[in-house]
VOBABA-997225 format. One record per residue: x, y, z of N, C-alpha, C in turn. Coordinates in steps of 0.02 Angstrom, whole numbers. Layout:
% VOBABA-997225
+--------+--------+--------+--------+--------+--------+--------+--------+--------+
!   n_xx !   n_yy !   n_zz !  ca_xx !  ca_yy !  ca_zz !   c_xx !   c_yy !   c_zz !
+--------+--------+--------+--------+--------+--------+--------+--------+--------+
!      X !      Y !      Z !      X !      Y !      Z !      X !      Y !      Z !
...
+--------+--------+--------+--------+--------+--------+--------+--------+--------+
This chain:
% VOBABA-997225
+--------+--------+--------+--------+--------+--------+--------+--------+--------+
!   n_xx !   n_yy !   n_zz !  ca_xx !  ca_yy !  ca_zz !   c_xx !   c_yy !   c_zz !
+--------+--------+--------+--------+--------+--------+--------+--------+--------+
!   -995 !   -888 !   -426 !  -1008 !   -847 !   -377 !   -954 !   -814 !   -335 !
!   -914 !   -851 !   -323 !   -851 !   -830 !   -272 !   -800 !   -770 !   -303 !
!   -808 !   -781 !   -388 !   -764 !   -738 !   -411 !   -806 !   -671 !   -432 !
!   -868 !   -685 !   -427 !   -904 !   -629 !   -441 !   -911 !   -575 !   -368 !
!   -901 !   -610 !   -314 !   -915 !   -576 !   -254 !   -840 !   -544 !   -248 !
!   -787 !   -588 !   -270 !   -729 !   -545 !   -255 !   -722 !   -484 !   -307 !
!   -746 !   -493 !   -358 !   -743 !   -443 !   -412 !   -783 !   -365 !   -384 !
!   -841 !   -385 !   -344 !   -875 !   -344 !   -326 !   -848 !   -311 !   -250 !
!   -811 !   -353 !   -219 !   -754 !   -337 !   -177 !   -703 !   -284 !   -201 !
!   -676 !   -309 !   -246 !   -630 !   -255 !   -282 !   -641 !   -200 !   -308 !
!   -710 !   -196 !   -329 !   -739 !   -122 !   -345 !   -765 !    -79 !   -295 !
!   -781 !   -110 !   -230 !   -786 !    -75 !   -187 !   -722 !    -42 !   -151 !
!   -668 !    -89 !   -148 !   -606 !    -55 !   -115 !   -582 !     13 !   -169 !
!   -594 !     -2 !   -230 !   -570 !     51 !   -282 !   -600 !    114 !   -259 !
!   -668 !    102 !   -247 !   -714 !    166 !   -229 !   -696 !    202 !   -151 !
!   -661 !    160 !   -112 !   -648 !    169 !    -47 !   -617 !    227 !    -47 !
!   -612 !    279 !     14 !   -588 !    333 !     10 !   -487 !    320 !     26 !
!   -485 !    256 !     57 !   -416 !    245 !     73 !   -370 !    221 !     -2 !
!   -422 !    192 !    -50 !   -385 !    183 !   -115 !   -375 !    240 !   -152 !
!   -419 !    275 !   -168 !   -423 !    347 !   -193 !   -369 !    394 !   -166 !
!   -370 !    389 !    -99 !   -313 !    446 !    -75 !   -247 !    417 !    -80 !
!   -228 !    340 !    -90 !   -161 !    322 !   -106 !   -161 !    334 !   -197 !
!   -202 !    303 !   -232 !   -185 !    339 !   -302 !   -182 !    408 !   -309 !
!   -210 !    457 !   -290 !   -184 !    523 !   -265 !   -114 !    535 !   -250 !
!    -96 !    514 !   -196 !    -41 !    526 !   -173 !     20 !    502 !   -229 !
!      0 !    432 !   -254 !     50 !    405 !   -284 !     61 !    463 !   -358 !
!     12 !    487 !   -388 !     -1 !    530 !   -436 !     55 !    586 !   -407 !
!     42 !    624 !   -361 !     68 !    682 !   -344 !    159 !    658 !   -330 !
!    177 !    618 !   -316 !    241 !    572 !   -303 !    272 !    585 !   -377 !
!    241 !    563 !   -429 !    261 !    574 !   -501 !    277 !    642 !   -536 !
!    224 !    675 !   -504 !    233 !    745 !   -532 !    291 !    795 !   -481 !
!    315 !    770 !   -425 !    349 !    796 !   -394 !    439 !    773 !   -397 !
!    481 !    805 !   -444 !    542 !    794 !   -465 !    584 !    760 !   -414 !
!    578 !    798 !   -355 !    616 !    779 !   -294 !    599 !    712 !   -261 !
!    541 !    708 !   -247 !    502 !    647 !   -224 !    527 !    597 !   -261 !
!    509 !    598 !   -334 !    546 !    541 !   -378 !    593 !    507 !   -379 !
!    646 !    553 !   -370 !    713 !    543 !   -375 !    729 !    499 !   -303 !
!    704 !    536 !   -249 !    725 !    493 !   -199 !    705 !    429 !   -193 !
!    636 !    418 !   -209 !    605 !    353 !   -224 !    659 !    306 !   -261 !
!    667 !    337 !   -329 !    723 !    303 !   -372 !    791 !    289 !   -331 !
!    807 !    316 !   -286 !    875 !    312 !   -266 !    868 !    267 !   -220 !
!    804 !    253 !   -175 !    795 !    212 !   -129 !    786 !    138 !   -157 !
!    762 !    138 !   -215 !    743 !     71 !   -253 !    823 !     60 !   -265 !
!    861 !     98 !   -293 !    934 !     60 !   -319 !    966 !     57 !   -257 !
!    955 !     76 !   -191 !    999 !     66 !   -147 !    969 !      5 !   -106 !
!    909 !    -20 !   -119 !    874 !    -79 !   -107 !    905 !   -149 !   -141 !
!    898 !   -134 !   -199 !    927 !   -177 !   -243 !   1007 !   -200 !   -229 !
!   1032 !   -146 !   -220 !   1104 !   -141 !   -198 !   1114 !   -200 !   -134 !
!   1065 !   -177 !    -84 !   1077 !   -217 !    -21 !   1059 !   -291 !    -37 !
!    994 !   -297 !    -74 !    983 !   -370 !    -89 !   1036 !   -403 !   -135 !
!   1081 !   -370 !   -177 !   1129 !   -403 !   -209 !   1189 !   -426 !   -157 !
!   1203 !   -377 !   -121 !   1260 !   -401 !    -62 !   1226 !   -463 !    -30 !
!   1171 !   -456 !     -9 !   1145 !   -511 !     45 !   1142 !   -576 !      6 !
!   1131 !   -565 !    -73 !   1126 !   -627 !   -110 !   1199 !   -659 !   -117 !
!   1230 !   -616 !   -110 !   1306 !   -634 !   -133 !   1336 !   -667 !    -69 !
!   1308 !   -656 !    -11 !   1329 !   -680 !     52 !   1377 !   -614 !     79 !
!   1382 !   -568 !     57 !   1417 !   -501 !     70 !   1390 !   -476 !    138 !
!   1439 !   -443 !    187 !   1402 !   -400 !    226 !   1378 !   -341 !    213 !
!   1352 !   -289 !    239 !   1322 !   -220 !    214 !   1367 !   -182 !    246 !
!   1395 !   -146 !    200 !   1457 !    -96 !    237 !   1429 !    -34 !    277 !
!   1455 !    -19 !    316 !   1443 !     39 !    349 !   1430 !     99 !    296 !
!   1451 !    112 !    260 !   1439 !    148 !    205 !   1366 !    151 !    160 !
!   1348 !     87 !    155 !   1286 !     70 !    126 !   1244 !     79 !    192 !
!   1243 !     70 !    251 !   1206 !     95 !    308 !   1194 !    166 !    301 !
!   1249 !    204 !    313 !   1242 !    281 !    317 !   1209 !    298 !    259 !
!   1207 !    284 !    201 !   1174 !    313 !    135 !   1111 !    284 !    147 !
!   1078 !    250 !    164 !   1013 !    223 !    178 !    985 !    264 !    241 !
!   1026 !    281 !    294 !    999 !    314 !    331 !   1003 !    390 !    313 !
!   1032 !    426 !    276 !   1040 !    490 !    252 !    977 !    502 !    206 !
!    974 !    448 !    146 !    915 !    444 !    108 !    855 !    438 !    155 !
!    841 !    394 !    199 !    777 !    404 !    247 !    764 !    458 !    273 !
!    794 !    493 !    290 !    800 !    562 !    317 !    783 !    628 !    287 !
!    804 !    612 !    216 !    783 !    654 !    164 !    716 !    636 !    141 !
!    691 !    575 !    141 !    629 !    551 !    124 !    570 !    580 !    166 !
!    593 !    583 !    243 !    546 !    603 !    298 !    546 !    670 !    294 !
!    597 !    718 !    258 !    571 !    782 !    249 !    526 !    798 !    197 !
!    521 !    757 !    136 !    488 !    761 !     90 !    397 !    762 !    102 !
!    369 !    816 !    103 !    301 !    794 !    127 !    258 !    768 !     70 !
!    269 !    771 !     19 !    238 !    722 !    -44 !    241 !    647 !    -23 !
!    309 !    635 !    -10 !    310 !    567 !      1 !    289 !    539 !     73 !
!    300 !    589 !    130 !    260 !    582 !    197 !    190 !    574 !    185 !
!    150 !    602 !    134 !     94 !    607 !    120 !     79 !    532 !     96 !
!    122 !    501 !     48 !     91 !    455 !     17 !    123 !    388 !     65 !
!    167 !    399 !    113 !    173 !    345 !    179 !    124 !    351 !    203 !
!     84 !    397 !    224 !     17 !    390 !    267 !    -34 !    370 !    222 !
!    -41 !    383 !    156 !    -97 !    350 !    131 !    -98 !    270 !    120 !
!    -30 !    251 !    111 !    -19 !    190 !    102 !    -31 !    152 !    164 !
!    -22 !    180 !    214 !    -33 !    148 !    267 !   -109 !    151 !    294 !
!   -139 !    190 !    269 !   -227 !    179 !    271 !   -245 !    134 !    220 !
!   -236 !    123 !    176 !   -233 !     72 !    129 !   -225 !     13 !    151 !
!   -165 !     -1 !    186 !   -146 !    -72 !    212 !   -195 !    -84 !    279 !
!   -192 !    -17 !    316 !   -246 !    -36 !    374 !   -316 !    -69 !    346 !
!   -341 !    -45 !    284 !   -410 !    -79 !    261 !   -388 !   -142 !    237 !
!   -341 !   -157 !    194 !   -340 !   -211 !    173 !   -332 !   -263 !    232 !
!   -301 !   -250 !    289 !   -289 !   -290 !    341 !   -360 !   -312 !    375 !
!   -400 !   -251 !    383 !   -477 !   -266 !    409 !   -506 !   -298 !    364 !
!   -504 !   -313 !    304 !   -538 !   -354 !    253 !   -507 !   -419 !    264 !
!   -437 !   -439 !    259 !   -410 !   -503 !    264 !   -430 !   -535 !    338 !
!   -440 !   -487 !    383 !   -458 !   -518 !    450 !   -537 !   -531 !    448 !
!   -572 !   -492 !    411 !   -638 !   -516 !    423 !   -638 !   -601 !    376 !
!   -617 !   -609 !    328 !   -606 !   -663 !    293 !   -580 !   -721 !    316 !
!   -535 !   -702 !    368 !   -495 !   -755 !    416 !   -548 !   -782 !    456 !
!   -579 !   -731 !    500 !   -630 !   -747 !    541 !   -690 !   -781 !    520 !
!   -715 !   -767 !    465 !   -775 !   -798 !    440 !   -768 !   -852 !    407 !
!   -703 !   -875 !    392 !   -700 !   -954 !    369 !   -671 !   -988 !    428 !
!   -654 !   -965 !    480 !   -645 !  -1005 !    529 !   -704 !  -1036 !    577 !
+--------+--------+--------+--------+--------+--------+--------+--------+--------+
């Protein structure tokens, strides 16, 4: 019964405007070559930073500047801004669901 209710909840979430908006925003990013490139560059830079941290090396000023520049470019891209906004709305929805679960279990 619990798994059935979880499946019902998942189905309801998939029908929510927040979920649909996020899926739509992600699809638009894939269709926007500039947005896709910026996200790819961010992922590579994040991997570089994680690699430096795992090796116990300091993050250089050059890497910090590269990240700031990339973040600035991403903020100017309307497709990415819309995706971030959609992602925040979905996260707010999920936070609310988790809060209800936590309160109900206590």
